[in-house]
Kinemage of the C-alpha trace (Angstrom):
@kinemage 1
@onewidth
@group {chain A} dominant
@subgroup {mainchain}
@vectorlist {calphas} color= white
{ca unk a 1} P -0.224 0.088 -0.108
{ca unk a 2} L 1.240 3.344 -1.191
{ca unk a 3} L 1.669 6.211 1.461
{ca unk a 4} L 1.076 9.656 0.547
{ca unk a 5} L 4.169 12.317 1.101
{ca unk a 6} L 2.448 14.270 3.803
{ca unk a 7} L 2.205 10.871 5.653
{ca unk a 8} L 5.647 10.004 5.746
{ca unk a 9} L 6.786 14.033 6.921
{ca unk a 10} L 4.471 13.552 9.727
{ca unk a 11} L 5.935 10.681 10.851
{ca unk a 12} L 9.461 11.725 10.686
{ca unk a 13} L 8.610 15.129 12.583
{ca unk a 14} L 7.259 13.007 15.620
{ca unk a 15} L 10.415 10.460 15.703
{ca unk a 16} L 12.740 13.528 15.766
{ca unk a 17} L 10.674 15.286 18.711
{ca unk a 18} L 10.439 12.223 20.755
{ca unk a 19} L 14.658 11.895 20.276
{ca unk a 20} L 15.116 15.326 21.358
{ca unk a 21} L 12.816 15.054 24.384
{ca unk a 22} L 14.375 11.418 25.651
{ca unk a 23} L 17.887 13.241 27.479
{ca unk a 24} L 15.348 15.589 29.361
{ca unk a 25} L 12.843 13.087 30.391
{ca unk a 26} L 15.677 10.700 31.526
{ca unk a 27} L 17.548 13.602 33.368
{ca unk a 28} L 14.336 14.927 35.089
{ca unk a 29} L 13.484 10.954 36.449
{ca unk a 30} L 17.055 10.255 37.750
{ca unk a 31} L 16.740 13.626 39.932
{ca unk a 32} L 13.386 12.329 41.243
{ca unk a 33} L 15.012 8.732 41.498
{ca unk a 34} L 17.653 10.374 44.180
{ca unk a 35} L 15.255 13.027 46.057
{ca unk a 36} L 14.165 11.615 49.577
{ca unk a 37} L 10.688 10.320 50.201
{ca unk a 38} L 8.681 10.374 52.906
{ca unk a 39} L 6.637 6.832 53.681
{ca unk a 40} L 3.363 9.338 54.591
{ca unk a 41} L 2.183 12.153 53.636
{ca unk a 42} L 2.792 14.545 57.025
{ca unk a 43} L 5.544 17.323 56.751
{ca unk a 44} L 9.112 16.623 56.923
{ca unk a 45} L 10.993 16.325 60.587
{ca unk a 46} L 11.578 19.756 62.000
{ca unk a 47} L 13.800 18.478 65.015
{ca unk a 48} L 17.104 19.983 64.562
{ca unk a 49} L 20.212 18.179 63.205
{ca unk a 50} L 23.181 16.679 65.625
{ca unk a 51} L 26.254 17.970 64.437
{ca unk a 52} L 28.291 16.678 67.007
{ca unk a 53} L 27.822 12.969 65.494
{ca unk a 54} L 28.397 14.089 62.231
{ca unk a 55} L 32.045 13.800 60.400
{ca unk a 56} L 32.643 16.853 59.180
{ca unk a 57} L 36.358 15.423 57.625
{ca unk a 58} L 34.450 13.622 55.041
{ca unk a 59} L 32.137 16.191 53.874
{ca unk a 60} L 32.805 19.126 51.181
{ca unk a 61} L 32.324 22.433 52.645
{ca unk a 62} L 33.182 24.208 49.364
{ca unk a 63} L 29.901 23.031 48.156
{ca unk a 64} L 27.743 23.761 50.905
{ca unk a 65} L 25.575 27.046 51.304
{ca unk a 66} L 26.406 28.423 54.573
{ca unk a 67} L 24.804 31.823 53.932
{ca unk a 68} L 21.694 29.887 54.416
{ca unk a 69} L 21.864 27.792 57.504
{ca unk a 70} L 20.691 29.110 60.685
{ca unk a 71} L 24.070 29.177 62.887
{ca unk a 72} L 22.076 30.480 65.842
{ca unk a 73} L 20.242 26.345 66.331
{ca unk a 74} L 23.646 24.552 66.296
{ca unk a 75} L 25.182 23.567 69.562
{ca unk a 76} L 28.615 24.496 69.009
{ca unk a 77} L 28.992 23.336 72.636
{ca unk a 78} L 28.962 19.463 71.717
{ca unk a 79} L 31.049 19.903 68.430
{ca unk a 80} L 34.973 18.639 68.134
{ca unk a 81} L 36.845 21.506 66.517
{ca unk a 82} L 39.782 19.369 66.970
{ca unk a 83} L 38.754 17.235 64.750
{ca unk a 84} L 37.241 18.966 62.083
{ca unk a 85} L 40.419 20.613 61.145
{ca unk a 86} L 39.486 24.232 62.182
{ca unk a 87} L 42.875 24.620 64.137
{ca unk a 88} L 45.730 23.147 65.389
{ca unk a 89} L 46.429 22.893 69.153
{ca unk a 90} L 48.878 24.807 70.527
{ca unk a 91} L 52.039 23.417 72.741
{ca unk a 92} L 51.698 24.487 76.287
{ca unk a 93} L 54.523 27.625 77.209
{ca unk a 94} L 57.499 26.716 78.781
{ca unk a 95} L 57.925 27.108 82.551
{ca unk a 96} L 61.613 27.029 82.684
{ca unk a 97} L 63.616 29.692 80.565
{ca unk a 98} L 65.236 27.666 77.204
{ca unk a 99} L 68.302 29.080 78.887
{ca unk a 100} L 69.720 28.957 82.616
{ca unk a 101} L 70.098 31.983 83.860
{ca unk a 102} L 73.395 32.077 85.658
{ca unk a 103} L 73.714 32.865 89.741
{ca unk a 104} L 74.667 36.702 90.613
{ca unk a 105} L 78.179 36.529 92.169
{ca unk a 106} L 79.807 38.704 94.278
{ca unk a 107} L 82.016 40.019 91.106
{ca unk a 108} L 78.775 40.968 89.453
{ca unk a 109} L 77.337 42.726 92.749
{ca unk a 110} L 80.881 44.684 93.229
{ca unk a 111} L 80.446 45.672 89.247
{ca unk a 112} L 77.335 46.878 89.266
{ca unk a 113} L 77.457 48.770 92.768
{ca unk a 114} L 80.936 49.912 93.042
{ca unk a 115} L 82.156 51.312 96.308
{ca unk a 116} L 81.825 55.436 96.455
{ca unk a 117} L 84.999 57.670 97.539
{ca unk a 118} L 83.425 60.173 99.520
{ca unk a 119} L 86.860 61.873 99.753
{ca unk a 120} L 87.226 62.141 96.118
{ca unk a 121} L 83.648 63.974 95.084
{ca unk a 122} L 84.337 67.481 94.345
{ca unk a 123} L 81.629 69.420 95.976
{ca unk a 124} L 80.399 72.991 94.719
{ca unk a 125} L 82.494 75.977 96.435
{ca unk a 126} L 80.256 77.800 99.087
{ca unk a 127} L 81.916 80.584 98.108
{ca unk a 128} L 81.110 82.497 94.825
{ca unk a 129} L 82.151 85.709 93.248
{ca unk a 130} L 80.711 88.474 90.093
{ca unk a 131} L 82.121 91.250 88.893
{ca unk a 132} L 79.595 92.917 86.488
{ca unk a 133} L 80.288 96.329 84.137
{ca unk a 134} L 77.296 97.236 82.970
{ca unk a 135} L 77.995 100.200 80.781
{ca unk a 136} L 81.603 101.237 79.872
{ca unk a 137} L 80.843 103.357 76.941
{ca unk a 138} L 82.283 106.488 75.220
{ca unk a 139} L 78.707 109.222 74.409
{ca unk a 140} L 78.544 112.406 72.446
{ca unk a 141} L 76.120 114.967 73.547
{ca unk a 142} L 74.834 118.087 72.995
{ca unk a 143} L 76.967 119.913 75.743
{ca unk a 144} L 79.997 118.140 74.995
{ca unk a 145} L 81.258 114.355 75.258
{ca unk a 146} L 83.077 111.953 77.557
{ca unk a 147} L 82.833 108.495 79.413
{ca unk a 148} L 80.843 106.766 81.889
{ca unk a 149} L 80.741 103.381 83.841
{ca unk a 150} L 78.634 101.671 86.141
{ca unk a 151} L 79.680 98.286 87.407
{ca unk a 152} L 78.923 96.148 90.595
{ca unk a 153} L 80.182 92.950 91.963
{ca unk a 154} L 79.577 90.578 95.039
{ca unk a 155} L 80.981 87.863 96.800
{ca unk a 156} L 79.808 85.336 99.014
{ca unk a 157} L 77.251 82.592 99.272
{ca unk a 158} L 73.540 82.007 98.003
{ca unk a 159} L 72.287 83.932 101.493
{ca unk a 160} L 75.383 86.421 102.416
{ca unk a 161} L 77.273 88.334 100.232
{ca unk a 162} L 79.511 91.598 100.394
{ca unk a 163} L 78.663 93.868 97.564
{ca unk a 164} L 80.450 96.862 96.243
{ca unk a 165} L 79.361 99.125 93.497
{ca unk a 166} L 80.365 101.696 91.404
{ca unk a 167} L 79.024 104.699 89.110
{ca unk a 168} L 80.735 108.325 87.662
{ca unk a 169} L 81.364 110.300 84.522
{ca unk a 170} L 84.312 112.248 82.991
{ca unk a 171} L 83.858 114.970 80.485
{ca unk a 172} L 86.928 117.119 79.261
{ca unk a 173} L 89.438 115.128 80.358
{ca unk a 174} L 88.215 115.397 84.527
{ca unk a 175} L 86.463 113.297 86.303
{ca unk a 176} L 82.702 115.348 87.086
{ca unk a 177} L 81.485 112.800 89.005
{ca unk a 178} L 81.906 109.155 90.993
{ca unk a 179} L 80.994 106.880 93.565
{ca unk a 180} L 82.059 103.253 95.813
{ca unk a 181} L 79.566 101.605 97.657
{ca unk a 182} L 80.552 98.911 100.106
{ca unk a 183} L 77.151 97.119 101.212
{ca unk a 184} L 76.435 93.433 103.242
{ca unk a 185} L 73.557 91.874 101.120
{ca unk a 186} L 71.651 89.398 102.568
{ca unk a 187} L 68.728 87.583 100.911
{ca unk a 188} L 65.600 87.896 102.065
{ca unk a 189} L 63.447 85.878 99.128
{ca unk a 190} L 64.755 83.901 96.219
{ca unk a 191} L 64.100 87.404 93.977
{ca unk a 192} L 65.220 90.090 96.433
{ca unk a 193} L 68.223 91.294 98.422
{ca unk a 194} L 68.446 93.562 101.132
{ca unk a 195} L 71.402 95.871 101.513
{ca unk a 196} L 73.168 97.488 103.954
{ca unk a 197} L 76.103 99.715 104.250
{ca unk a 198} L 78.517 103.114 103.480
{ca unk a 199} L 78.914 105.128 100.096
{ca unk a 200} L 81.606 107.584 99.669
{ca unk a 201} L 81.431 109.907 97.303
{ca unk a 202} L 84.477 111.601 94.988
{ca unk a 203} L 84.936 115.117 93.746
{ca unk a 204} L 87.544 116.593 92.102
{ca unk a 205} L 86.643 119.373 95.203
{ca unk a 206} L 85.539 117.834 98.044
{ca unk a 207} L 84.316 114.468 98.827
{ca unk a 208} L 80.983 112.681 101.160
{ca unk a 209} L 79.939 109.840 102.942
{ca unk a 210} L 76.889 108.555 102.908
{ca unk a 211} L 75.215 105.845 104.928
{ca unk a 212} L 73.190 103.617 102.672
{ca unk a 213} L 69.916 101.114 103.097
{ca unk a 214} L 68.349 99.209 100.051
{ca unk a 215} L 66.524 96.358 98.190
{ca unk a 216} L 67.388 94.847 95.159
{ca unk a 217} L 65.951 92.434 92.956
{ca unk a 218} L 63.921 91.000 90.175
{ca unk a 219} L 60.416 92.710 90.231
{ca unk a 220} L 57.510 90.749 88.353
{ca unk a 221} L 57.541 90.346 84.659
{ca unk a 222} L 61.416 90.548 85.198
{ca unk a 223} L 62.395 94.385 85.725
{ca unk a 224} L 65.409 94.158 87.088
{ca unk a 225} L 64.824 96.913 89.787
{ca unk a 226} L 67.222 98.952 92.667
{ca unk a 227} L 65.995 101.599 95.277
{ca unk a 228} L 68.680 102.835 97.643
{ca unk a 229} L 68.035 105.452 100.357
{ca unk a 230} L 71.209 107.576 101.848
{ca unk a 231} L 71.635 109.516 104.912
{ca unk a 232} L 74.608 111.849 104.445
{ca unk a 233} L 75.986 115.030 106.264
{ca unk a 234} L 74.307 117.570 107.826
{ca unk a 235} L 71.008 115.069 107.807
{ca unk a 236} L 70.549 115.505 104.388
{ca unk a 237} L 68.629 112.377 102.794
{ca unk a 238} L 68.821 111.382 99.031
{ca unk a 239} L 68.049 108.418 96.951
{ca unk a 240} L 68.202 106.390 93.741
{ca unk a 241} L 65.673 104.062 91.934
{ca unk a 242} L 66.951 102.363 88.882
{ca unk a 243} L 64.977 99.876 86.593
{ca unk a 244} L 65.880 97.755 83.901
{ca unk a 245} L 64.811 95.084 81.086
{ca unk a 246} L 66.393 92.613 78.902
{ca unk a 247} L 63.860 92.390 76.154
{ca unk a 248} L 65.605 89.485 73.696
{ca unk a 249} L 64.906 90.200 69.988
{ca unk a 250} L 67.458 87.160 69.252
{ca unk a 251} L 69.360 85.083 71.208
{ca unk a 252} L 72.540 87.198 71.344
{ca unk a 253} L 70.782 90.374 70.259
{ca unk a 254} L 69.702 91.989 73.286
{ca unk a 255} L 67.851 95.630 73.333
{ca unk a 256} L 68.002 96.854 77.102
{ca unk a 257} L 65.544 99.871 78.503
{ca unk a 258} L 67.062 102.237 81.594
{ca unk a 259} L 65.153 104.674 83.630
{ca unk a 260} L 67.010 105.986 86.926
{ca unk a 261} L 65.901 108.914 89.187
{ca unk a 262} L 67.505 110.434 92.104
{ca unk a 263} L 65.981 112.833 94.807
{ca unk a 264} L 66.870 115.069 97.685
{ca unk a 265} L 65.012 115.827 100.877
{ca unk a 266} L 67.276 119.020 101.517
{ca unk a 267} L 68.119 122.253 99.193
{ca unk a 268} L 72.012 122.057 99.017
{ca unk a 269} L 73.213 125.044 96.612
{ca unk a 270} L 76.911 124.004 97.318
{ca unk a 271} L 76.538 120.941 95.972
{ca unk a 272} L 74.166 122.173 92.889
{ca unk a 273} L 71.287 119.921 94.435
{ca unk a 274} L 67.302 121.300 95.120
{ca unk a 275} L 65.087 119.014 97.274
{ca unk a 276} L 62.905 116.747 95.741
{ca unk a 277} L 63.144 115.184 92.404
{ca unk a 278} L 66.578 116.413 91.210
{ca unk a 279} L 67.187 114.054 87.608
{ca unk a 280} L 66.148 111.614 85.157
{ca unk a 281} L 68.145 109.369 83.002
{ca unk a 282} L 66.264 107.458 80.402
{ca unk a 283} L 68.172 104.933 77.968
{ca unk a 284} L 67.782 102.770 75.377
{ca unk a 285} L 71.000 100.113 74.627
{ca unk a 286} L 70.997 97.273 71.468
{ca unk a 287} L 73.505 94.901 72.293
{ca unk a 288} L 74.958 91.568 70.614
{ca unk a 289} L 76.564 89.162 72.572
{ca unk a 290} L 79.645 87.317 71.209
{ca unk a 291} L 79.348 85.460 74.243
{ca unk a 292} L 77.698 85.907 77.474
{ca unk a 293} L 80.767 87.441 79.061
{ca unk a 294} L 81.181 89.760 76.241
{ca unk a 295} L 78.901 92.346 74.224
{ca unk a 296} L 79.371 95.558 72.875
{ca unk a 297} L 76.635 97.866 72.433
{ca unk a 298} L 75.081 101.215 71.122
{ca unk a 299} L 72.082 103.221 72.225
{ca unk a 300} L 70.766 106.568 73.352
{ca unk a 301} L 70.570 108.416 76.753
{ca unk a 302} L 68.128 111.730 77.383
{ca unk a 303} L 69.020 113.265 80.782
{ca unk a 304} L 66.940 115.571 82.238
{ca unk a 305} L 67.397 118.329 85.736
{ca unk a 306} L 64.160 119.504 87.559
{ca unk a 307} L 63.412 122.390 90.008
{ca unk a 308} L 66.005 124.016 91.499
{ca unk a 309} L 68.704 121.526 90.435
{ca unk a 310} L 68.524 122.655 87.033
{ca unk a 311} L 68.552 126.447 88.220
{ca unk a 312} L 71.639 125.997 89.596
{ca unk a 313} L 73.035 123.992 86.626
{ca unk a 314} L 72.242 126.718 83.857
{ca unk a 315} L 73.590 129.513 86.448
{ca unk a 316} L 76.509 127.629 86.024
{ca unk a 317} L 76.581 127.828 82.123
{ca unk a 318} L 75.908 123.942 82.108
{ca unk a 319} L 72.143 123.167 80.461
{ca unk a 320} L 69.243 121.266 82.193
{ca unk a 321} L 68.813 119.060 78.952
{ca unk a 322} L 71.280 116.695 77.277
{ca unk a 323} L 70.672 113.767 74.606
{ca unk a 324} L 73.400 111.121 74.211
{ca unk a 325} L 74.412 109.102 71.917
{ca unk a 326} L 76.402 106.576 73.346
{ca unk a 327} L 78.629 103.182 72.386
{ca unk a 328} L 80.075 100.708 74.565
{ca unk a 329} L 81.053 97.451 75.970
{ca unk a 330} L 78.821 95.004 78.592
{ca unk a 331} L 81.746 92.393 80.278
{ca unk a 332} L 81.534 90.007 83.252
{ca unk a 333} L 83.793 88.246 85.035
């Protein structure tokens, strides 16, 4: 019996579709064959798994989905982590040193604590000394030129000292004024000394002796201050107050302002001194310390006389004011 071409084509198409569907059908049935089955229609057992009885060493953890596991339900206390290979147990720490410590001998003690020879120790001397030439200068002013000095020194200990101070001035080849003070000083605080002694004035025509009493030290904000009262012959009472300050522009360049004033209680025409404020000197000196012991300087100084003192000097042909340029050196030993 002969078949039509349409019938033959339909049979071939059906055979091709069956051939293509055969592997998918076989894989699906293989998956169902390996899937776990239950004997009844009841739901799966919800009891937690006992990881303690499982052999984790034979499990392939690389293919497990730990992200979806509920670690809160795991009983880690019953798990043998040593057998799981998560870590290697450490050996206990040794209780004894790897190398034995030698016993301390008498030679070791002697090397660590040598005997002290107190007789060979050098102690600081109890007596110290200092000589400071604060100003040794040449000046050039409106009424001439000359030289001036101011120096102080002491010898003694930290509490008791013998002080020596001197100040003077020369002009036109003659000494216009000069004085020397010798005083006993006692420290009353870490910053202040009380001074008691005598002062001797040296002049070309005459000289005077004074009893001196004063105080000197470092005021707050590091102002070097000195105030001295003098009791002279005839009951004359005089006083001198001096304040200095050192402003460090650099470690070696220092600007030093100075202010000094003198007073008298009585009028003395013989010495051309009036009662009250006699003279005020204000100076500004800039020094450079090549070393702490040697420092040249330049500066300017202005002097002004007041009251009857100015009248006495003007009557003698001298000016009541004078501005001077100064240059000198500051040294100490």
